[in-house]
N, C-alpha and C positions, 0 to 999 in steps of 0.2 A: 903436835900437841905435847904439852909437858907430861913427863912420866910421873904421875901422881898415884899415890897408893889408893886414894878413895875417889870413886866416881861421884861427881856431884852434878845433877841435872836440875832443870827448873821448867815450870810452866809459868807464863807471865801474861795473864789475861788483862785486858783493859775493861774496867767496869763502866761500860758505856751503853749497856743494853741487856738483853736477856742472856742467860747462860747458854752458850752455843754448843751444838754437838761437835763442831770443829775444835773447840777448846777441850772437850772431853776426849776426843780422838788423840790430840797431841799430848794431853796430860797422861793418857793411858800408856803411850809408848815411852814417855819419860819415866813414869812410875815403874813399869815392868823392867826397863833396862836398869834402873837404880836397884830394884830388889834382886834381879838376877845377878848383878855385879856386887851386891853387898854394900851399895853406896847410899847416898842421900838424895831425896826428892824434895825440892824446894818449891813453894808457891810464892810468887812475887806479884804484887798488884801494880800495874803500870797505869797510874791515874794522873798523868801530867796534862791530860786534855781537860782543862778546868771547866770548859763549857759543857761537856757531855758526861764526865765522870760523876757517879753518885755512889754514896755508901750503900744505898738500897741495892744497886746492881752488884756491888762487891759481895754483899751478904747473900744474894741470890746465887752467885757463882760458887761461893764456898759451900752453900747448902746443896746445890746440885751435884757438885763433884763428890761430896760425901755420900749423897744418896746413891750414886752408882758404885760406891765402894772404894774410893781413892782417899787415902790419908797422906798428909805431907809431914815431913820431919821438921821443917822450918817454914814459917809463914807469919803473916800479920796477926793471926789469932793465937798462934802457939809459941811465937818468939823464936829465938835462935841466936847463934853467936855473931851473925853478920847483918843484923837488923839496923834500922827499921826496914820492913819489907813492903812498905808503900813508897812509891817514888816521890809522891808529894811531900813526904817527910824527909827527903834526902836532897832537897833542892840546893842547899849550900854546897854540898859535895860536888854537884855537877858544875856549879859556877867556878869552883876552884880548878877543876880539871879543864874547863873550857879556856880559862885564862892561862893555864899551864901550856896549852897548845899554842896560844897566841905568843907567849914568851919564847917558845921554841921555833916560831916561824911556821908552824904547821896549821895555823888557823889565823883569822884576821877579823877585825870589826868591819861590818858593812853598814853604811849609812844610807843606802838607797831607799827612797820612799816607795810606798805602795803604788803611787802614780807612775813613778819611773819604771817599776817592775812590770806594771800592766802595759805600758807603752812598749817595753822591750818584748814582752810576750806577743803582743799584737804584731809588731814588726817581724818577729821571727816566723809567725804564722803566715804573714803576707808573703814572706820570702821563701816559705816552705823549708825553713831551717829546723834543726833539732831545737826543741824548747829547753831552756835552762838559763841560769844566771851567767852573765858574760864576764864575771870576775873583775868588774870595774874597780871596786874598792880594794882589791888586792895590791894595786899599785900605789896606794897611799903610804907615804913613809911612816914607819912605826911610831915615831915621836909625834907626828901630826895626828895620827889616829888616836893615840893615847890622850893627847890634849883635848880632842873633840869628845872623847868618852867622858873625861873628867869634867868637861863643861856641861855635861848633861844631855848631849845630843843623842837622839833616839838611834839605837843601833841593834844589830844582831851579831852573833859570832858565826862565821862560816868556816868550814873545813877547806884548806888549801889543797885541792886535788892536783896531783902532777899533770902537766899538760901533755906529756908524752908517755909512751910505754903502755904496759898493761898490768892489771891486778889479777892475780890468780887466786881462786877460791878452791882449795882442796876439799871436795865433798865425799863423805864416806860411801854414799850410794851412787854418785854420778861421776866420780873421777875429778879431774881438774877442769874447773870452769874458768874461762878467760874473758876478761872485760877490758876494752880499750879505755884508757884513762881519759882520753879526749871526749868520751861520751858520758863521763860521770860528772854530774853537777857538783859545784861547790856547795855542798849540803849545809843548811843551817843547823848548827849544833845547839845554840842558845838563843831563845827568842827574845824579843824586845822587852817582854815582861819578866825576864830573868828565869823563866822556866825552860828546861831542856826540851829538845825534840826527842823522838823515839830513839834515834841513832846514838846520840851521846849517852843518854841515860841507860840504854840497853847494854852498851859496851862497858861502861863504867861499872854498872851493877854486876854484870857477869864476871868481870875481873875481881872486884872486891868480894864477891860471894864465892869465889874460887870455882866457878862453873867449868867443868872439864869437857862437857859435850853439849852443844846447842842443837837440840832436836826440835825442829819446827816445820811448818808447812812450806811447800815449795814456792808459795807466793812471796816469801821473803828473800828468795834468791837474788832478786835485783837489788836489794838493800845490802846484801852481804859484802860486796866489794868495798862499800863505804866503811863497813865495820872492820874489814881487813886493813884498810888504810888507817883507821883509828888505832887499831892494835899496834900497827907499825909506828905511827906517830908517837904513841905513848912509850913504845919500847916494851910492850907486854907480850907474853906468849899467848897465842891464840888457843881457843878451845877447838875441839874437833867439830866440824860442821856436818850435820845430817839433816837434809831437807826431805821430808816425807811427801808422798804424792797427795794432791788435793782431793777432797771428797767432791764427787761430781753428781749432777743430775743425770737421769737416763739419756738426755740429749747431749751429754758431754760438757755442758756448761758447769761452772763452779756452783756448788750447792748454795742456795740463797732462799730467804723466806718467801720470795715472790714465786718460787716454783714448788716448794714444799716446806713443811715445818722444820725449823732449825733449832728451836729451843729445847733444851733437855727437859724442861718442865712439861712440854707438850707430851712427850713420850711417857713421862711419869703419869700424867693425868689420864691418858687413854689406857693405862694398865700394862705397859711394857715393863717386864721385870728388870730390875737394875743390872743383874748379872747377865741377862740376855743382851741388853744394850751394849755392855762392855764386850761381850763375845762378838756381836755384830760389828762394832767399831774395830775390833782386832782384825776381822776379816777384810776390812777396807784397805789394808796395806800389807798384810802379813799372812803367811800360811803355816799352819802347824805341820804340814807335810801330808802327802797322800791326798785322799779325798775327805779328810776329817774336817768338819766345819763346826762342830760343837765341842767346846772345851771350857774349862774353868779358868779363872784368873790365875790361880796357883799353877795350873798346868802350863799356861802361857809363860809364866815367869820361869818355870823350870826348863822349858824348851827354847827360850828366846834367843834369837840371833838376828842381827841386821842382814845377814846373808839370805834370810827368808822374806825380806821385804821386796815387794814388786812395785815397779815404778809406773805401771799402767794406771790410768785414771780410774780409781775405784768408784763404782756406781752405788750411790746411796739409794738402795731399792727397798721401799717400804713393804712390798710384798715379801721380800726375803726376810726382813725383820719380823714381820708378822708370823711367817712360817717358823722361824727359830723360836719365837715366843710361844707359839702353840705347842711345839714339841716339848719345850720346857714345862709348860703347864700340865701336859698330859703325864709327865713323870712325877708330878706332885701327888701325894696322897690326898684323899678328900679333906682330912684335917689340915694339911699344909695349905691346900688351896683355900680353905675357909679363912685361914689366918692371913693369907695374901689379900683376899677380897676385903677383909676387915681393915687391913692396913691401907688399902687403896681408897675406897669410898664407902664401904658398908660399915661405917663406924659411927659412934655417937656424935662426934664433932661435925662430920659432914651432914648426917641426917638432920641434925639440929639446925643446920643452915637451910635445908630444903623444907622441912616441915612447916615453919611459919609462913612460907609462901603459898602453901596449898591447904593450910589448916581450915580455912573457911570455905574451901571448894569441894571437899570430900564429904559424902554422907555416910559411907560405909568404909571399913578398912580395906576392902578389896578394890576400892577405887584409887587407893594411894599409888600403887605401882603404875597403872596406866596413866595416871596424871603426872607422873614424874620421870618417865623413861628418858626424856631428852637430857636430864641432868646427868645421866650415867652413860649415855651413848657417845660415840665418836662422831663420824661423819653422818650426815642426814641425806635422805632421798628427797629431792625437790621435784621429781618428775610428775607427781600427782598433786602438786600444790600450786594451782594457777594463780593464787592470790599473791605469789611472790612478786608479780608485776601488777601494779595498780591499774585500774581501769583507765583507759585513754593514755596510758604510758607504754613505751616500747621496751623490749628486753635490753637493748644495748644502753639506753639511757639509764635504766634501772641498775644495770651492772656498774656503770660509772659511779652512781651514787653509793652503791655498796662498797666500791673500792675507796671512795672518799671517806665513808664511815669507818672503813678499816684503818685508814690513816689516823683518824681521831682516836680509835681504840689503841693503836700503836703508841700514840703520844701520851696515853694515860695508863701507866702500868698498874695503878691501884683501882682502875675502873670506878673512879669517883662518880657517884650517881648524879650529883648536881652539875658537875663539869660536863659529863656526857650528855645530859639532857639539853644543856645550853648549846653545846657544839652541834648536836644533831638538829636542833631547831634552826640554828644559824645556817646549817647546810641546806635544809629544806628551803629556807627563804632565799638563799643564794641561787637556787636552781628553779625557783618559782614552783615548788611543790608545797602542798599542804602538809603540816606536821603529821597528821593522821596517816597520810599516804606513806611517808617515810617510815614512821614507826611501825606500821603494819608490815612493810617490806622487811624491816629489821627483825620484827618478831618472827616472821616466817623463816627468814634466813637462819636465825639463831636457835629457834625451837622446833621448826618444822610444822608449826601449828598457827592457825589464825586466832585461836583462843588459848591463852596460857596464863600462868601466874605473872606478876609484874615483870616487864621486860628487863629493865635496868638491874633490878635486884637479881633476876635470873642470870644475867650475864656475869654478875659478881660471883654467884655460886658456881656456875659452870666453869668459870675461870677464864683468864685472858687468852690463854693459848688455844683452847678449844673454840672460844668465841671468834678469835681471829681466823682459825682454820675454816670455820663454817661460813664466815663472811666471804672469804676468798673462794671457797668452793661454790657458794651460791652465785657469785659474780661470774666464775668460770662456766657454770652451768648455763647462765643466761647468754653468755657470749657464744656458746655453742648451740643455743636453741634456735 
């Protein structure tokens, strides 16, 4: 790694969904290392996936990272000397670099059609060969390839990976990782629409933004030899590679929304304190030393060292998180706890969302709390609500519809009432259910009650994250029933 005076690190989320706890985990270690080293922490938005990236997702990611207490020195909303900090605004830069590699002979235009690539993949599967591009277009003479490009023939730009030898990735935590070049695909760098792939944009941006250390999750290890080859092709000095262990479910699998909530917003909505979530994420790959499990962000910054990172798969244990949160809550004074409760949901803004839904349903003020408890709760108990399964339907069939309803909620981040009602009615019709059957099942799953304020409006107030959790939990309950 280049001997630079200033440490510069980055987190580079893709705005294609909810703000993920994995993003917060990696952002935390980048942030702490930067602050410990007196360096800079950069936030870059990798939004070159034009079909899935949204500005709403970007805003949610920025809001969530700020909620847990992380601030960046440079980024799309604060500026900086190496902007722009959205990759979609840097496309021309990537095109120039892709063609620079073509001129150097380290990349080449590929004219293979989607049909040919599909046939190639099928043949490789049939022959039980390693899947990957066969480098057919690498043999096209440069002058011919240039003429075909100028004639407007559809093409991509691919990296020309050496056929022999190996690529070595020196990793701070793992030592030297070795990859046989023969097993590395001629990766696409520039797509046919002129947009870069992750590999080219990532490397070019890290170089241009003077990133000194790339701290990211271990799932990117398989991509890193391609990045090393790109640094070599450009003649640039590499950053130091640091691949953190993945967050895992109790069964050892990679953490995912199908096993437990992964959105930062979920933990905010159920009342996890932001400093506790940071403390918990720190414990997922790092140790303060001794048996100490509770510490502040400032204490972590003061004591930070990568020598204290452990590579065993850290388990994202919700019980442990709740224990840490409870310990922190008990240390608050009554006045401090009151302020936290008000900031959470006991505030005018949230109550003014709830009140209109029950206004016509309460006769006395003492009925308000019992009528609204499910707006403030997390998980619900379905054991004593037989109406979760409609009459003449079975539990597994109902669980499948709940999972299908969950997918509808997943696809509608704003929980638009009209869209949800249409999609739910379509779902009922597709499975030969009456709408009232499905809506009662959804009502019980989301509120724990057969009688409640309007369902779709209640889902909006409860929020997407808790709504999703309850649908998933209700389906899981029925599968085990």
